C-alpha positions, 0 to 999 in steps of 0.5 A, a space after each residue: 229678205 230685208 230682215 236678213 240683210 239687216 242682220 248682216 249689216 248690224 254684225 258686231 265687230 269683235 276686233 274692236 276689242 283689243 283684247 280679243 286677240 292675244 298680244 302680237 296678233 292681228 284680229 280679223 273680223 268676219 261675218 258673225 265672227 273673227 279670227 286672230 293671226 299672229 304677226 310676222 315673227 310670231 307663231 300661235 301656241 297651238 300651231 294654227 295660223 288662224 285661231 280665236 278664243 282665249 288661251 292662245 298666245 303668239 310666241 316669238 319665232 327664233 329665225 336665227 336657228 332655222 336652217 339655212 340661217 336667214 342671213 345667209 353665209 358669212 353672216 351673224 344672225 341675231 334674233 329679235 322679238 318678232 324679227 332678227 338682225 343680220 350682220 356680216 362677219 369680219 372680212 365680209 360686207 353687205 350692200 345693205 350694211 350691217 345690222 340689217 333687220 327684216 323689213 328694212 329695204 334691200 336684200 341682205 347678203 355677205 360678200 368677201 371684202 378684198 383687203 389686198 385692194 389696199 396697197 399698204 396692207 402688206 409691208 415692202 417686198 411682200 405679196 398680199 394674198 386674199 382669202 375668204 374673210 381675210 388675207 395674208 402677206 407673204 414675203 417675195 422670193 429672196 426675202 423672209 419675214 422678220 418674225 420668221 413666219 411664212 404668212 404675216 399680217 398687221 403692222 410691225 412685220 417686215 420682209 428682209 433680204 435673204 443672203 443665199 450665198 452665205 447659207 449655201 456655199 455650193 449653191 452655184 456649183 463647183 468652180 463658181 462664185 455666188 454674188 448676193 443681190 437684193 431679193 436674189 443672187 447671181 452665179 459666175 465662174 471662177 477664172 479658168 472656167 466657163 459655163 455653156 449656159 448663162 445663169 438664170 433664176 428660172 433654170 439654175 441647173 443649167 449653169 455648170 462651170 467647166 475647166 478651160 484648157 489653156 494648154 493649146 498655145 501657152 507653153 514654149 517648144 520642147 515643153 509639155 503643158 499640164 492643164 489643171 482645174 482653173 489653171 495650167 503649168 509648163 514643164 520642159 520635156 525630158 532632156 531639157 531644162 527651163 531657163 529660169 531654173 524652175 521645174 514648172 512655170 507659166 510664163 511664155 518668156 521661159 525657154 527649154 534648153 537641152 541638158 547634157 546628161 552625159 556630164 552628170 555624175 553618175 552617168 545615166 548610162 550606168 557602169 561600164 558604158 559610154 554616154 553620147 549626148 544628143 538634143 533632148 536625150 542621150 545615147 548609151 553604148 558599150 565599150 570593147 569587152 562589154 555588151 548590153 545587159 538585157 537583164 539589168 535594171 531600168 537604166 542602160 547597163 553593160 555587162 562584161 562579155 562572158 569571155 575575154 577578147 583580144 583587148 582584154 587578154 593581158 592588156 598593156 603587155 609590152 610583148 603583145 603590143 610589139 605584135 599589133 597588126 599594122 606595126 613594124 615587127 622586128 625580125 627577132 620577134 617574128 616567130 613570137 608574133 606569128 604564134 601570138 597573132 595566130 592565137 589571137 586570130 582564133 579568138 577574134 573569130 569567136 569575138 567578131 560574130 557572137 551570134 554565130 555558132 563557134 565550133 569547139 572542134 575547129 578552135 581546139 585544132 587551131 590552138 593545138 597547131 600553136 602548141 605543137 611548135 614546141 621547138 619554136 617556144 624553146 627559143 623564146 625568152 621567159 617573158 615571151 613564153 609567159 605572155 604567149 602561154 597566158 594568151 593561149 590559156 585565156 584564148 582557149 577559155 574564151 573560145 570554149 565559153 563562146 561555144 557555150 553561147 550557141 551550143 551545138 545539138 550535142 549537150 556534151 562533147 569531147 575534142 581530142 588532139 595530141 596537144 590539147 583535149 577538152 571535155 565540155 558539158 551543157 548543164 540542163 536538168 541534171 541539177 534538179 536532183 540533190 548531191 549531183 556531181 559531174 566528172 570530167 576527164 581529159 588526157 588522164 586528168 579529171 575534174 569533179 564539180 558539184 551542182 551546188 558550185 555550178 549554181 553559185 557561179 551566177 550563170 545566166 542562159 546556157 550553163 556550161 562546164 568544161 575541162 581542158 588538159 594541155 600536153 607538152 606545156 609543162 615542159 615550157 612552163 617549168 618550175 622557173 616560172 614559180 613564185 612563192 614569196 613565202 619560201 625562197 627558191 634557193 632553199 628548195 628544189 622544185 619540178 613541174 610534174 603534171 600536165 597543165 589543166 584548166 577548169 572552165 565554167 560559165 558565170 561571173 563568179 569564178 572563185 569563193 565557192 562553198 564546195 570545192 572543185 576536185 582536180 586529180 592530176 596524173 603525175 608525169 613522173 612518179 612521186 618520190 617519198 620525200 617530195 611534197 606536192 604543191 598545187 599551183 595556178 597560172 597567175 596572168 597578172 604576175 609579170 605576164 604570167 607566173 605559177 603562184 600558190 593557188 590556195 588549193 589543198 592537196 587531198 591525196 598524193 600517190 606515186 601516180 596521181 595528186 588530188 587538189 581541192 580548190 574553191 575556184 576555177 583555175 589553170 592548175 598544175 602540180 609542182 613537186 618540192 623535193 628539198 623543202 621537206 628534207 632541208 633540215 634532215 639533221 633536225 628531223 633525225 634528232 627530233 625522232 630520236 628524242 621523241 623515241 627516247 622520251 617514249 622509252 622513259 615514259 614507259 618506264 615512268 608508267 611502269 614505276 607508277 603502276 608497280 611500285 606500291 610504296 609510292 602509290 598515292 593520289 599524286 602518283 595517279 595524277 602523274 600516271 594519267 598525265 604520262 599515259 596521255 603523253 605517251 599516247 599523244 607522242 606515239 600517235 604523233 610520230 606514227 601518224 602525223 605525216 599520213 596525209 594520203 587519205 584525207 579522212 584518216 588524216 583528219 581523224 589523226 589530227 582530231 585524236 592528237 588535238 584531244 590527247 595534247 589537250 588532255 595533257 594540259 588539263 591534267 597539268 591543271 589538275 596537278 597545279 590545283 591539287 598542289 595549291 590546295 595542299 599549300 593552302 591547308 598547310 596551317 592545319 594538322 589535317 591539311 590533306 583535304 584535297 585527298 577527299 576529292 574523288 578520283 573519278 571527278 578528276 578523271 571527268 575533268 582531265 578527260 571530259 573537258 578535252 572531249 568537249 573542246 574537240 567536239 565544239 571545234 569539230 562542229 564549228 569548223 569540220 574542215 579544220 582538221 588535217 592539212 596537205 602536209 601534216 595531220 594537225 590543226 589547219 593553220 588557216 582561219 584561226 582554227 589553231 586557237 582551238 588548241 592554243 586558247 585552252 593551252 594559254 589559259 591553263 598556262 596563265 592559271 598555273 602561273 598565278 597558282 605558282 606565284 601564290 604557292 611560292 608566297 605561301 611556302 615562303 611564310 610556312 616553311 620558315 617555321 618548320 624545325 631544323 631537321 626539315 629545313 636541313 632536308 629542304 637544303 639538301 634537296 634544293 641547295 645542292 641541285 642534285 635532287 628533284 626540288 624546285 631548282 633542280 632537274 625535271 620530275 614526272 610532273 615537269 618533263 611531260 608538260 614540256 613535251 606537250 608543247 614540243 610535239 604539236 607546235 615545233 614542226 609547223 610553227 617553229 620550223 624557221 627557228 632552228 636554234 630553238 628547235 635544236 634546244 627544245 629537242 635536246 632538252 626533251 631527250 636529256 631530261 626524259 631519261 631520268 623521269 622514271 627515277 624520281 618517285 623511287 628516290 623520294 621514298 628514302 627521304 620519306 623514311 629519313 624524315 619519319 625517323 626524325 624525332 625533333 618535332 612532335 610526331 603528329 605535327 612532324 608527320 603533317 609537315 613531312 607528308 606535305 614536303 614530299 608531295 611538294 617535291 613530287 609536284 611543284 614543277 607543274 608550274 614551271 612546265 606549264 609556263 614554258 
């Protein structure tokens, strides 16, 4: 036991040897042994905590690579030999401070450093925002950094004020003002606007500027206030004008004064109206004879009452004024005034109440009672009769038109009395078809009127047409009331031979229609052969009433009836002129005898040209065509110029006369040109170049061009052919120039060619030999043949007649001396027309027997001389 203990006591301590354990290890001695343990921060190479023996080493442990890291978050670990060192990253700190090494006192842990605790860390007008390990500075609202960055750090950065008003002009909304303040802005409303809510940065959307309505108490009386965005203005009410002269104003010292609209020019009431000024306005009314026009423009206007009333019938007539109600009437005018006032009484009933229905039957019977007193009419003077007749005619027309305003159930009605008969018709749907003509009849007289004429009448509302015939008035209004300033009454005997008729139609237009109104009047006495009917109308403006030429055309005149074509609605009658057509009876007889004598001579001339082969050549063919045209024209003239009974037949006769007389003048032009061509080619041997012109070319010119002229004239004015007294061209509207125009042109051309030809003849004939000169002296000097100064030849006389026949009767009827001279000239020279060409043949033979000149040259001169003698007078005839 004691030995054992002794052994324990004497155990060897291996740890005394410093090399027993490796470096960085601690040796621990044990009983009979030892073991080594690596120090903190080291680990044995064999991985054992206790080890012994060689070969084992203590290796450093890298604590910083451990997970989690030994230093904790937001720190930096640095490994050291056998230990490690901890430091906090920037922005963090540890209570132990940085570079803490294991074994040092305290526990190392990194916590965030609050940089914002330093008040100077950020610039002015900025807010510091701390973040883990760092911080940032943000400019306050209304500021921005100088660098433009949102988050800023460090020195040199500043926060500058932002001008929000300059950057956004609509920041405060419409009608507002933006005011910039340091770091913010303020909004206010413009003058004239307000906002229900005050502007605050927290709720800028509540701020809204609305207009202030200043028109509550800002304008004077009789003015209208107009509110505008932010302001207002005043305008005077219609009928008032501002005292300062400005249309719009804002001052309360301005007054609105009444305007006298009726003093303006033109009047605001329009034509035919009466203006009455009232405060702030005016009133319009219609004078007598007018009524308001419901179909007028926006302004008030008056239209004439569709019929005349008392004050409109021959106003200011002294005879009517004598009978005014309330005035003293002299006994000698008692009967006249009684009839006049009776007539006016019927008219006043129609004019007094225009809304009531006018009975056409009652009015006709009332007027008939006035017309029946013919014995009383016969005691009146001419002026009284014309005045009373005008009043009756106009009153019948007015009451008939008044009856159309509110017509009865019957669309058509006829009222018959012994003195007056009226047929009236209401036009409804009849004019929807084309070419519809209405026929009216009263006492044997008729009227025809087409729908086109009714449509042109400008009727509004009810459209009505009436026809009236007055029996017995023709004896009262005889031919002594006829006035024709163109023909003195002493030169003619006239007589009224028809009843007085009247065409009545609604509408403002009474004349100038495009289609005629046809009146057929029954003759009260048979028409005599030499009587010429004249359509006359009663003119109320001429001395209270007179018969005047109506401008109507007589279409047809028979023994029992006369047809007048009028382009107007008139009071019509027929006057027969019995002496006007026969006042120059001697001239009529001489004219017919002369024309007949001329026709006989023309027949002989035509026979001579056709049967005498010895004189047949191109010139004789020209003469032949001219004579044929003249013969046909004169024959048609003497047979048909007075056939005016049928209008269509008369127009056809006038058309043929137009053509035939034009053909005569065109053949004259052909002869003139042919003669000029012969004279122009006189200097050459083969001078008859004009003979090379083919005859059908000349016929196409002589007959074709007149056809063209007539066709164009008829298409331009179809109604230009035929007059009421002659079948010739109508002298109105210049239609006669369709004949005179070509004739004057041909006369001008022939005159020029005549002058030219005579100049050439004077030069060329001076070189002809003595025999030819002797022949010319014989023909021209003795004035017994057919030379230039001698009598007419077949080329001359027909041309003179071409002017006589169509022009003398209508145009020269007043120039009696000239008419007698022309007829005698025609008759005298017409007898020798068939003798000229045969008499030239002996001269031709005589010249051929002459041998003074060489045969070829002489032949040319001889032939030309004969042609010249046969045709030279064409120029003189055309010029006449």
